C-alpha positions as CSV (number, residue, x, y, z in Angstrom):
1,R,0.1,0.2,0.2
2,F,2.7,2.3,0.6
3,C,4.7,1.7,-3.0
4,L,1.8,2.9,-5.5
5,P,2.1,6.5,-3.8
6,L,5.9,6.6,-4.0
7,V,6.2,5.5,-7.4
8,L,3.3,8.1,-7.7
9,A,5.3,10.9,-6.6
10,S,8.4,10.1,-8.0
11,L,7.2,10.0,-11.7
12,P,7.4,13.6,-12.6
13,T,11.2,13.7,-11.1
14,M,12.2,10.4,-12.8
15,A,10.9,11.8,-16.4
16,T,13.0,14.9,-16.1
17,G,15.8,15.1,-13.6
18,E,14.4,17.8,-11.7
19,E,12.6,18.7,-8.2
20,I,9.1,19.4,-8.0
21,A,8.2,22.7,-6.5
22,P,7.8,22.1,-2.8
23,A,4.3,23.2,-2.8
24,L,3.5,20.0,-4.8
25,Q,5.4,17.4,-2.7
26,D,2.5,18.0,0.1
27,S,1.0,14.8,0.1
28,W,1.0,11.9,-2.7
29,G,-3.0,12.7,-3.1
30,D,-2.0,15.9,-4.6
31,F,-0.4,14.5,-7.3
32,W,-2.0,15.3,-10.9
33,L,-2.5,12.0,-12.3
34,F,-3.9,10.4,-8.8
35,R,-6.3,13.3,-8.8
36,F,-7.2,12.4,-12.3
37,F,-8.2,9.0,-11.5
38,V,-10.5,10.2,-8.4
39,N,-12.3,12.9,-10.7
40,A,-12.8,10.4,-13.7
41,A,-14.2,7.8,-11.1
42,G,-16.3,10.7,-10.2
43,Y,-18.0,11.1,-13.4
44,A,-18.4,7.5,-13.6
45,S,-20.3,7.0,-11.1
46,I,-23.0,9.2,-13.0
47,V,-22.0,8.1,-16.5
48,V,-22.6,4.2,-15.8
49,P,-26.3,5.1,-14.4
50,G,-27.4,7.4,-16.9
51,F,-25.8,4.8,-19.4
52,L,-27.5,2.2,-17.8
53,L,-31.1,3.9,-17.8
54,I,-30.7,5.1,-22.0
55,Q,-30.4,1.4,-22.9
56,Y,-32.8,0.5,-20.5
57,F,-35.5,3.2,-22.4
58,K,-34.4,2.6,-25.8
59,R,-34.5,-1.0,-25.6
60,R,-37.9,-1.0,-24.0
61,N,-39.5,1.7,-26.6
62,Y,-40.3,3.7,-24.8
63,L,-41.7,5.9,-26.7
64,E,-44.0,3.8,-28.1
65,T,-45.1,2.3,-24.5
66,G,-44.3,5.1,-21.7
67,R,-47.0,7.5,-21.1
68,S,-46.2,8.5,-17.7
69,I,-45.2,12.0,-15.8
70,C,-41.7,11.8,-16.5
71,F,-42.5,10.5,-20.4
72,P,-41.8,14.5,-21.3
73,V,-38.5,14.6,-19.8
74,I,-37.2,11.1,-20.7
75,K,-38.0,12.0,-24.1
76,S,-36.2,14.9,-24.1
77,C,-33.0,13.4,-22.7
78,V,-32.6,10.0,-24.3
79,F,-34.9,10.3,-28.0
80,G,-35.1,13.9,-28.7
81,S,-37.6,15.8,-30.7
82,E,-36.6,16.3,-34.1
83,V,-34.6,14.4,-36.7
84,K,-31.4,16.0,-38.2
85,S,-31.4,18.9,-40.6
86,A,-30.0,17.3,-43.8
87,H,-27.1,20.5,-43.8
88,Q,-24.9,21.0,-41.2
89,D,-25.2,24.5,-41.8
90,D,-28.9,24.7,-40.8
91,G,-28.2,24.5,-37.6
92,S,-24.4,25.6,-36.9
93,L,-23.6,29.1,-36.0
94,P,-25.8,31.7,-37.1
95,L,-25.3,33.1,-40.9
96,R,-23.1,36.4,-40.5
97,A,-24.8,39.1,-40.2
98,E,-25.0,41.6,-43.3
99,P,-24.3,45.1,-42.6
100,T,-27.3,46.4,-44.9
101,E,-27.7,50.2,-44.8
102,S,-25.3,50.2,-41.6
103,S,-22.7,53.4,-42.0
104,T,-19.1,52.7,-41.9
105,A,-18.3,54.3,-38.3
106,R,-21.0,52.1,-37.1
107,Q,-19.6,48.7,-38.1
108,V,-16.1,50.4,-37.0
109,F,-17.3,50.7,-33.9
110,K,-18.8,47.3,-33.5
111,L,-15.7,45.8,-34.4
112,L,-13.7,47.9,-31.7
113,F,-16.2,46.8,-29.5
114,C,-16.0,43.3,-30.1
115,A,-12.0,43.5,-30.3
116,V,-11.9,45.5,-27.1
117,G,-14.6,42.7,-25.5
118,L,-12.5,40.0,-26.3
119,Q,-9.5,40.6,-25.4
120,A,-10.6,42.0,-22.0
121,S,-12.2,39.0,-20.7
122,Y,-9.7,36.4,-22.4
123,L,-6.7,38.5,-20.9
124,T,-8.1,39.3,-18.1
125,W,-9.3,35.4,-17.5
126,G,-5.4,34.3,-18.5
127,V,-3.7,37.0,-16.1
128,L,-6.4,35.3,-13.4
129,Q,-5.7,32.1,-14.2
130,E,-2.0,31.9,-13.7
131,R,-2.3,34.2,-10.6
132,V,-5.0,31.6,-8.8
133,M,-2.7,28.4,-10.0
134,T,0.6,29.5,-9.3
135,R,0.7,31.9,-6.6
136,T,-0.4,31.8,-2.7
137,Y,-3.2,33.3,-0.6
138,G,-2.6,35.0,2.6
139,A,1.2,35.4,2.4
140,T,2.5,37.1,5.6
141,E,6.3,38.1,6.5
142,T,5.8,35.2,9.1
143,D,3.8,32.6,6.7
144,P,3.8,31.7,3.7
145,G,1.0,31.8,2.6
146,E,-1.8,28.8,0.9
147,K,-2.0,28.0,-2.5
148,F,-5.5,26.4,-4.1
149,K,-5.1,23.3,-5.5
150,D,-8.6,22.1,-6.4
151,S,-8.5,22.9,-9.9
152,Q,-12.2,21.3,-10.4
153,F,-13.4,23.7,-8.4
154,L,-12.3,26.3,-10.6
155,V,-14.2,24.7,-13.3
156,F,-17.4,24.0,-11.8
157,M,-17.2,28.0,-11.2
158,N,-16.5,28.4,-14.3
159,R,-19.5,26.0,-15.4
160,I,-22.0,27.1,-13.2
161,L,-21.9,30.7,-14.8
162,A,-21.5,29.3,-18.0
163,F,-25.0,27.8,-17.3
164,T,-26.9,30.6,-15.6
165,V,-25.7,32.9,-18.0
166,A,-27.0,31.0,-21.2
167,G,-29.8,29.9,-19.4
168,L,-31.0,33.6,-19.2
169,Y,-30.0,34.5,-22.9
170,C,-32.1,31.4,-23.8
171,A,-35.4,32.6,-21.7
172,L,-35.3,36.3,-22.5
173,T,-34.2,35.5,-26.9
174,K,-35.9,33.8,-29.7
175,Q,-34.3,30.5,-30.1
176,P,-34.7,27.4,-32.8
177,R,-37.1,24.3,-31.2
178,H,-34.6,22.2,-29.7
179,G,-34.2,18.6,-30.7
180,A,-31.4,16.5,-30.0
181,P,-31.1,14.3,-27.4
182,M,-30.1,16.2,-24.3
183,Y,-27.6,13.1,-23.1
184,K,-25.5,13.7,-26.4
185,Y,-24.6,17.1,-24.9
186,S,-22.7,14.9,-22.1
187,F,-19.8,13.5,-24.2
188,A,-18.7,17.0,-25.3
189,S,-18.8,18.0,-21.8
190,L,-16.8,15.7,-20.2
191,S,-14.4,16.2,-22.6
192,N,-14.9,19.3,-22.1
193,I,-14.5,19.4,-18.4
194,L,-11.2,17.2,-18.2
195,S,-9.8,19.6,-20.8
196,S,-10.0,22.8,-18.7
197,W,-8.8,20.5,-15.7
198,C,-5.6,19.6,-17.8
199,Q,-5.4,23.4,-18.7
200,Y,-5.8,24.5,-15.5
201,E,-3.1,22.0,-13.4
202,A,-1.0,22.2,-16.3
203,L,0.4,25.4,-14.8
204,K,1.1,23.9,-11.9
205,Y,4.3,22.5,-13.9
206,I,4.8,24.7,-16.6
207,S,5.0,28.8,-17.5
208,F,1.8,30.0,-19.2
209,P,3.5,30.9,-22.6
210,T,4.3,27.8,-22.7
211,Q,0.8,26.7,-22.6
212,V,-0.5,29.4,-25.0
213,L,1.7,28.2,-27.6
214,A,0.8,24.8,-26.8
215,K,-3.0,25.7,-27.4
216,A,-1.6,27.5,-30.6
217,S,-0.7,24.4,-31.8
218,K,-4.2,22.2,-31.5
219,V,-5.0,22.7,-34.9
220,I,-3.0,19.7,-35.5
221,P,-4.9,17.1,-33.5
222,V,-8.0,19.3,-34.1
223,M,-7.3,17.9,-37.9
224,M,-6.5,14.1,-36.9
225,M,-9.7,13.8,-34.8
226,G,-11.5,15.8,-38.2
227,K,-10.2,12.6,-39.3
228,L,-11.2,10.1,-37.3
229,V,-14.3,11.5,-36.1
230,S,-15.9,13.5,-39.4
231,R,-13.9,12.0,-42.1
232,K,-12.7,15.3,-43.1
233,S,-10.2,15.9,-45.9
234,Y,-7.9,19.1,-45.8
235,E,-6.0,21.6,-48.1
236,Y,-2.0,21.2,-48.6
237,W,-1.7,24.9,-47.1
238,E,-3.2,23.0,-43.6
239,Y,-0.5,20.7,-43.6
240,L,1.9,23.0,-44.0
241,T,1.0,25.7,-41.5
242,A,0.4,22.9,-38.9
243,A,3.9,21.7,-39.6
244,L,5.3,25.3,-39.3
245,I,3.1,25.4,-36.1
246,S,5.0,22.1,-34.9
247,V,8.2,23.6,-35.7
248,G,7.6,26.9,-33.7
249,V,6.3,25.4,-30.6
250,S,9.3,22.9,-30.7
251,M,11.7,25.7,-31.1
252,F,10.1,27.1,-27.8
253,L,9.6,24.7,-26.1
254,L,13.9,23.3,-26.3
255,S,15.3,27.1,-26.0
256,S,16.7,27.1,-22.7
257,A,17.4,30.4,-20.6
258,P,20.1,30.3,-17.9
259,N,18.4,32.4,-15.5
260,R,15.7,30.5,-16.3
261,T,13.4,29.8,-12.5
262,V,11.7,26.6,-11.1
263,S,8.3,28.1,-11.8
264,T,8.8,28.5,-16.0
265,V,10.7,24.5,-16.3
266,T,9.0,23.0,-18.4
267,T,8.7,19.6,-16.4
268,F,7.4,16.0,-18.1
269,S,3.7,16.0,-15.9
270,G,3.1,19.5,-17.4
271,I,3.4,18.4,-21.2
272,V,1.2,15.3,-20.4
273,L,-1.2,17.4,-19.3
274,L,-0.8,19.6,-21.6
275,A,-1.0,16.7,-24.4
276,G,-4.7,16.0,-22.2
277,Y,-6.0,19.1,-22.8
278,I,-5.5,19.7,-26.5
279,I,-6.5,16.1,-27.4
280,F,-9.6,16.2,-25.0
281,D,-10.2,19.9,-26.6
282,S,-10.1,18.8,-29.9
283,F,-12.6,15.9,-29.1
284,T,-15.2,18.7,-28.0
285,S,-14.9,20.5,-31.0
286,N,-15.8,17.7,-33.3
287,W,-18.2,16.5,-31.4
288,Q,-20.0,20.1,-30.9
289,D,-19.6,20.3,-34.5
290,A,-21.5,16.7,-35.1
291,L,-24.2,17.7,-32.9
292,F,-24.7,21.4,-34.9
293,T,-26.6,18.9,-37.6
294,Y,-29.5,19.1,-35.1
295,K,-31.4,22.5,-35.4
296,M,-30.1,25.1,-32.8
297,S,-28.0,27.7,-31.7
298,P,-24.7,28.3,-30.2
299,V,-26.1,29.5,-27.0
300,Q,-28.4,26.7,-26.9
301,M,-25.2,24.5,-27.2
302,M,-23.7,26.4,-24.3
303,F,-26.4,25.7,-22.0
304,G,-26.9,22.1,-23.0
305,V,-23.2,21.5,-22.4
306,N,-22.8,23.5,-19.6
307,V,-26.2,21.6,-17.8
308,F,-24.1,18.5,-18.2
309,S,-20.6,20.5,-16.4
310,C,-22.3,21.6,-13.4
311,L,-23.8,18.2,-13.1
312,F,-20.4,16.4,-13.5
313,T,-17.9,18.2,-11.5
314,V,-20.4,19.0,-8.3
315,G,-21.2,15.3,-8.3
316,S,-17.4,14.7,-7.9
317,L,-16.9,17.5,-5.6
318,L,-19.3,16.2,-3.5
319,E,-18.1,12.7,-3.5
320,Q,-14.6,13.8,-2.7
321,G,-15.5,16.1,0.5
322,A,-13.9,18.4,-2.1
323,L,-16.7,21.1,-2.7
324,L,-17.0,22.6,1.3
325,E,-13.3,22.5,1.4
326,S,-12.8,24.8,-1.0
327,L,-15.8,27.2,0.0
328,R,-14.1,27.5,3.1
329,F,-10.9,28.3,1.1
330,M,-13.2,31.2,-0.6
331,A,-13.9,32.0,3.0
332,R,-10.5,32.2,4.5
333,Y,-9.1,33.9,1.5
334,S,-11.9,36.7,-0.1
335,E,-8.8,37.5,-2.4
336,F,-8.9,34.4,-3.8
337,T,-13.0,34.5,-3.7
338,A,-12.6,37.7,-6.5
339,H,-10.4,36.1,-8.5
340,A,-12.5,32.8,-8.9
341,V,-15.7,35.1,-9.3
342,L,-13.8,36.8,-12.0
343,L,-12.4,34.1,-13.7
344,S,-16.1,32.7,-14.6
345,V,-17.3,36.1,-15.6
346,C,-14.4,36.7,-18.4
347,S,-14.9,32.8,-19.3
348,A,-18.7,33.3,-19.5
349,C,-18.8,36.9,-20.8
350,G,-15.7,35.5,-23.7
351,Q,-18.2,32.9,-24.7
352,L,-21.3,35.5,-25.6
353,F,-18.4,37.9,-27.1
354,I,-17.3,35.0,-29.6
355,F,-20.6,34.4,-30.9
356,Y,-21.3,37.9,-31.6
357,T,-18.3,38.5,-33.2
358,I,-18.9,35.6,-35.7
359,N,-22.0,36.6,-36.1
360,Q,-21.5,40.4,-36.8
361,F,-17.6,39.7,-38.8
362,G,-17.4,36.1,-39.6
363,A,-15.1,33.2,-38.2
364,A,-12.0,34.9,-40.3
365,V,-12.4,38.3,-38.4
366,F,-12.6,36.3,-35.1
367,T,-9.8,34.3,-36.0
368,I,-7.2,37.5,-36.2
369,I,-8.7,38.9,-33.3
370,M,-8.0,35.6,-31.0
371,T,-4.4,35.0,-32.3
372,L,-3.4,38.7,-31.6
373,R,-5.1,38.3,-28.1
374,Q,-2.8,35.1,-27.6
375,A,0.5,37.3,-28.6
376,F,-0.9,39.4,-25.9
377,A,-1.2,37.1,-23.5
378,I,2.5,36.0,-23.7
379,L,3.5,39.3,-23.6
380,L,1.6,40.5,-20.8
381,S,2.4,37.4,-18.9
382,C,6.4,38.2,-18.7
383,L,5.6,41.6,-17.9
384,I,3.7,40.4,-14.9
385,Y,5.2,37.4,-13.8
386,G,8.4,37.1,-14.9
387,H,8.7,34.4,-17.2
388,T,11.6,34.8,-19.6
389,V,12.0,33.9,-22.9
390,T,14.9,33.0,-25.0
391,V,16.1,34.5,-29.0
392,V,15.4,30.9,-30.1
393,G,11.9,30.8,-28.1
394,G,10.8,34.4,-29.7
395,L,12.1,33.0,-32.9
396,G,9.4,29.9,-32.3
397,I,7.0,32.2,-30.9
398,A,6.8,34.1,-34.5
399,V,7.0,30.9,-36.4
400,V,3.7,29.9,-34.8
401,F,1.9,33.2,-35.0
402,M,3.2,33.7,-38.9
403,A,1.7,30.0,-39.7
404,L,-2.0,31.2,-38.0
405,F,-2.2,34.3,-39.7
406,L,-1.6,32.4,-43.0
407,R,-3.6,30.0,-42.3
408,V,-6.4,33.0,-42.4
409,Y,-5.5,34.4,-45.2
410,A,-5.5,31.0,-46.7
411,R,-8.9,30.4,-45.6
412,S,-10.5,33.6,-46.4
413,R,-8.6,32.9,-50.0
414,M,-10.5,29.3,-50.4
415,K,-13.8,30.8,-49.4
416,K,-13.6,33.3,-51.9
417,R,-12.8,30.8,-54.6
418,S,-15.3,28.5,-53.1
419,K,-18.1,31.3,-54.0
420,K,-17.1,31.8,-57.7
421,L,-16.9,27.5,-58.1
422,P,-19.6,26.0,-60.4
423,P,-22.8,24.7,-58.8
424,G,-21.9,21.4,-59.1
425,E,-18.2,21.7,-57.5
426,T,-17.7,21.9,-53.6
427,P,-14.9,22.6,-51.7
428,V,-12.9,20.7,-49.6
429,Q,-14.2,20.7,-45.9
430,K,-11.7,22.1,-43.4
431,V,-11.0,23.4,-39.9
């Protein structure tokens, strides 16, 4: 019984030959791999009974035989109320609003509003994320302070606010008639929870700039998941830009600075967690893309996914007894409470800005704004938290963002060309 904790605690050290920060060695139970399996067991305690119930209702042919008071709820959760649309575009992101009878000044103001909203939401979110996961609270001259360690609670905070915002938006605005079986949102919800958890947990082992660069490289596994899940095909320039991103990220990760501190050392655990984040996030986007074949708006998707996210995270936290512990931490440190709430507000508002920007200006403009946001996030993190970047690392960052802008340019050219194609021809699908 004593060997397993010792082996788990020594994994990151054996992999890199480096020491783990003392804050991470308080207990083997705080090690990320153990926490991952504990969280997964909590989700399984909800998923497995739900799966069995769904199979039971399907085998029983409940649509034909069931007439109980719970029939509408079971029908909506298990069977849905509408068949898929013939074309995926019918239920995907809303069509871009055409600027008819709109002055240039009005359009410029809208663009600035979207750009400022996205930058403010996600830059603040990034700074707070690094502050919460890497710094202590309540530090004094005699007391080193205390770190907040439960990443799952932060995921729960983000999801409960996103669920509330999406629910209010759906209630106050006209939405398409919902037809997808509710249980199908649980797949995207699970992968979304796990990707967010990996994202928070990775900051205990790697620097924020490294995390941002890794996020930029997720187009590679997204393409791989697109091949596997959606059977998509891609253009040559998409493979070229994916290769350039890989080269740039490799240059940044392999570069070393002589004065690099422990907090900026990329460890084996950090790399594994980043890989987990990218894989889970890639599955989320492709599964949501498949779900959009049902007629639904992005906000309905946001609501459905976050319903299950709240259920899974609060269930797991209660089973572990971690919910009350995290709430007590909030009561002890009001600064943490403010940071956690603001983190959730920025996440929820950022999602609404995403929908509005794509609706008003299209995906290309949105991608440019978010790519600039990633560059600003790295710069801001280096200025606030003192991360160092070498010349080779800076060149790697430049290669990554050059490849991202090249993707935007090539995609916009492809869209223009596809509009000129004869009616019988169809362009190749792209991420």
